[in-house]
C-alpha positions in Angstrom: 28.0 13.3 -40.9 26.0 14.0 -43.8 26.2 10.1 -45.4 28.3 12.1 -48.9 30.6 13.2 -46.4 32.2 9.5 -45.1 32.8 8.8 -49.0 34.9 11.7 -49.4 38.5 10.6 -50.8 36.8 7.6 -52.7 34.1 9.9 -54.6 35.7 11.7 -57.0 34.3 15.5 -55.3 32.9 16.3 -58.8 30.5 12.6 -58.5 29.5 13.7 -55.2 28.1 16.9 -56.6 25.9 15.2 -59.1 24.5 12.8 -55.8 23.9 16.2 -54.3 22.1 18.2 -56.3 20.2 14.7 -56.4 19.3 14.7 -52.8 20.7 11.4 -51.9 22.6 12.2 -48.9 19.6 11.3 -46.6 19.5 8.1 -44.3 16.7 6.3 -44.0 16.7 5.4 -40.9 15.4 2.5 -38.9 12.1 2.4 -38.0 10.2 0.3 -35.0 10.5 -3.7 -36.0 14.0 -4.1 -37.3 14.8 -8.1 -38.3 18.5 -9.1 -39.1 19.0 -11.0 -42.5 21.8 -12.8 -42.6 22.8 -13.9 -46.2 25.0 -16.6 -47.7 27.5 -16.5 -44.6 27.6 -21.0 -45.4 31.1 -22.5 -45.3 30.4 -22.6 -49.5 31.4 -18.2 -49.4 33.1 -18.4 -46.0 35.5 -20.7 -45.7 38.6 -20.5 -48.4 39.4 -24.5 -49.1 36.1 -23.7 -50.5 36.2 -22.3 -54.5 34.0 -19.9 -54.3 35.5 -18.6 -51.3 37.7 -15.5 -53.1 40.0 -14.7 -50.0 39.8 -14.4 -45.4 36.6 -13.3 -45.0 37.5 -13.9 -40.8 36.7 -10.1 -39.9 32.9 -10.4 -41.7 32.8 -13.7 -39.3 34.3 -12.2 -36.5 31.5 -8.8 -37.4 28.4 -10.9 -38.0 28.8 -13.0 -34.8 28.7 -10.1 -33.2 25.4 -8.8 -34.0 23.7 -12.2 -33.9 24.5 -12.2 -30.5 23.3 -8.7 -30.3 20.3 -9.6 -32.0 19.4 -12.5 -29.4 20.5 -10.4 -27.1 17.7 -8.3 -27.8 15.0 -11.0 -28.9 14.4 -9.5 -32.1 13.8 -11.8 -35.6 16.9 -13.6 -37.8 16.4 -14.6 -41.3 18.8 -16.4 -43.0 19.2 -17.4 -46.7 21.5 -20.4 -48.4 21.2 -21.6 -52.0 18.9 -24.5 -52.3 19.6 -28.3 -53.7 21.6 -28.1 -56.8 22.3 -30.9 -57.6 20.7 -31.2 -60.5 20.6 -29.2 -63.8 17.8 -27.4 -63.9 17.8 -26.3 -60.3 21.4 -24.7 -61.1 19.4 -23.2 -63.8 21.8 -20.3 -65.8 24.4 -20.4 -63.5 25.3 -24.3 -65.7 26.3 -21.7 -68.4 28.1 -19.0 -66.2 30.0 -21.5 -63.4 33.3 -23.3 -64.6 32.9 -26.2 -62.6 28.8 -26.3 -62.2 28.0 -30.2 -61.4 31.6 -29.8 -58.9 30.9 -32.0 -56.4 31.8 -28.9 -53.5 29.6 -26.6 -55.4 26.4 -29.5 -55.2 27.1 -32.5 -53.2 29.1 -31.3 -50.0 27.1 -32.0 -47.1 29.2 -29.4 -45.1 29.0 -26.1 -48.2 25.8 -25.3 -47.3 26.1 -25.5 -43.1 27.6 -22.0 -41.4 29.9 -21.8 -38.9 29.0 -22.9 -34.9 29.2 -19.2 -33.4 26.7 -18.0 -35.5 24.5 -20.8 -37.2 21.0 -20.5 -36.9 18.6 -22.2 -34.3 15.6 -23.8 -33.9 13.5 -20.1 -33.8 15.0 -19.0 -36.2 13.9 -18.6 -40.0 15.9 -19.9 -43.5 15.1 -19.0 -46.6 16.1 -21.5 -49.3 17.2 -19.8 -53.0 18.7 -20.1 -56.4 19.1 -17.0 -57.4 21.2 -13.8 -55.7 18.3 -11.9 -54.5 16.8 -14.5 -51.3 13.3 -12.5 -52.3 13.5 -13.9 -55.7 11.0 -17.1 -55.5 10.6 -17.3 -52.2 8.6 -16.2 -49.1 10.8 -14.0 -47.7 8.2 -10.8 -48.3 5.6 -12.3 -47.0 7.4 -14.0 -43.7 8.5 -10.8 -43.1 5.1 -9.2 -43.5 3.2 -11.9 -40.9 6.3 -10.7 -38.1 6.0 -7.4 -39.1 9.0 -6.1 -39.9 9.8 -2.4 -41.6 13.5 -3.2 -41.3 16.1 -5.1 -42.7 19.6 -4.6 -41.1 21.8 -7.0 -43.4 24.8 -8.7 -43.7 26.7 -11.7 -45.4 28.7 -12.3 -48.6 28.6 -11.1 -51.5 28.4 -7.5 -51.5 28.4 -7.3 -55.3 25.8 -10.0 -55.3 23.9 -11.9 -53.3 23.8 -8.5 -51.0 22.9 -6.3 -52.8 20.6 -8.6 -54.7 18.4 -8.8 -51.3 19.1 -5.2 -50.5 18.0 -3.2 -53.7 14.6 -6.3 -53.3 14.0 -5.1 -50.0 14.1 -1.6 -51.3 11.4 -2.0 -54.2 9.5 -3.9 -51.2 9.2 -1.0 -49.3 11.4 -1.8 -46.5 13.9 0.1 -44.0 17.4 -1.2 -45.4 20.8 -0.9 -42.9 24.2 -2.5 -45.0 25.8 -2.9 -41.8 29.6 -2.4 -43.7 31.9 -5.0 -41.5 29.4 -7.8 -41.5 29.8 -7.7 -45.6 32.0 -8.9 -47.7 32.9 -9.6 -51.0 36.0 -11.6 -53.1 36.7 -8.0 -54.9 37.9 -5.4 -52.3 37.1 -3.0 -55.5 33.7 -4.2 -55.9 32.4 -4.6 -52.1 33.6 -0.9 -52.2 31.6 -0.3 -54.7 28.7 -1.8 -54.0 28.3 -0.2 -50.2 28.6 3.5 -52.5 26.1 2.5 -54.8 23.9 0.8 -51.9 23.9 4.1 -49.9 23.6 6.0 -52.3 20.0 3.8 -53.5 18.4 1.6 -51.7 20.0 1.4 -48.3 21.8 3.1 -45.7 25.8 1.7 -45.1 26.8 2.5 -41.3 29.4 1.0 -39.1 28.6 -2.1 -36.9 29.2 0.1 -34.0 26.4 2.3 -35.3 24.0 0.0 -36.1 24.4 -1.2 -32.5 24.8 1.8 -30.9 20.7 2.0 -32.4 19.4 -1.0 -31.7 20.6 -0.6 -27.8 18.5 3.0 -27.5 16.0 1.6 -29.2 15.6 -1.9 -28.3 17.2 -3.0 -25.3 
């Protein structure tokens, strides 16, 4: 299926025509060496007990778990990103002006907030990147780690689609990685923002694919 066709009904036909005119309908595809990048699926963003988690994320964490299990079975590398230390105002930076309560306990001091659910939590062999801004490439060694591991394709899951996922995807594209975003394995506090950003990434910087399609491709290439 043409990438444009799957968005018919969500994007008006006349707007889709402008993307078709620009030639945005092609898949980037999966390369020779693939890694999973799990963006910020810690308790702070998947557990509704935290104010930063806007809604139930069970369907997202289920998809993340399935994807993680497959990467482990295929012995493919997995990277995780999460927030770095936010205990000092300088570490938080401009978040101090953007958030209503940047000094709240759950935001800067709760040790559980930055841990992952057991179902897909990192193993000792996995890579963890700490960050203080949306993109896990900004101010971190992530690109050098990926280059060292010979990665040319990044499969992305995580939260939030319109924020940290989008930031990571844009920077990965800028660094000339192939990027595949797994639709069901990403979430956002706003379903509308989720959908809009998936469309925009699919057109400009990534392939947005279903979990089933990505699993099929991984099995075909790496099993």
